[in-house]
C-alpha positions in Angstrom: -7.0 -2.0 43.6 -4.4 -4.0 45.3 -4.7 -6.5 48.1 -4.2 -3.8 50.8 -6.5 -0.8 50.5 -5.6 2.8 51.3 -7.1 3.6 54.7 -6.8 7.3 54.2 -10.4 8.1 53.6 -9.7 11.8 53.2 -7.5 11.5 50.2 -10.0 12.5 47.6 -11.7 15.3 49.6 -10.7 19.0 49.3 -8.5 20.2 52.2 -11.1 22.7 53.4 -13.7 20.0 54.0 -11.4 17.6 55.9 -12.1 17.4 59.6 -9.5 18.7 62.1 -8.1 15.6 63.7 -6.9 15.9 67.3 -9.0 18.9 68.3 -12.1 19.0 70.5 -14.3 20.0 67.6 -14.6 17.4 64.8 -15.9 19.6 62.0 -14.7 20.7 58.6 -12.4 23.7 58.7 -13.6 25.9 55.8 -17.3 25.3 55.8 -19.6 28.2 57.0 -21.8 27.6 60.0 -25.5 27.4 59.8 -25.8 30.8 61.4 -23.6 32.4 58.6 -25.7 30.5 55.9 -28.9 32.0 57.4 -27.4 35.5 57.4 -26.3 35.0 53.8 -29.8 33.9 52.8 -31.2 37.1 54.2 -28.5 39.4 52.9 -28.4 38.0 49.3 -31.8 39.3 48.2 -31.3 42.6 50.0 -27.9 43.2 48.1 -29.5 42.1 44.9 -32.4 44.6 45.3 -30.0 47.4 46.2 -27.9 46.7 43.1 -31.0 46.5 40.9 -32.2 49.8 42.3 -28.9 51.4 41.6 -28.9 50.1 38.1 -32.4 51.4 37.4 -31.5 54.8 38.9 -28.4 55.1 36.7 -30.4 54.0 33.7 -33.2 56.5 34.4 -30.5 59.2 34.9 -29.0 58.5 31.5 -32.4 58.2 29.9 -33.3 61.7 31.2 -30.0 63.1 29.8 -30.1 61.5 26.4 -33.8 61.5 25.5 -35.3 64.4 27.4 -32.3 66.6 27.2 -31.6 66.9 30.9 
């Protein structure tokens, strides 16, 4: 490091997490809000269970066709 340091503290951060300078809201641009995170925490298990139920239903359908003959 030289005698004069780089005063750009945002140089190493990804562009989506840099704060918007000059606007009223000083917040990162691409980071989801707390409300969106809470919605995702509720939706993720629901989507997982629906996908699991669909997979089990398709497996049971093929089991019936292959083993029991329809």
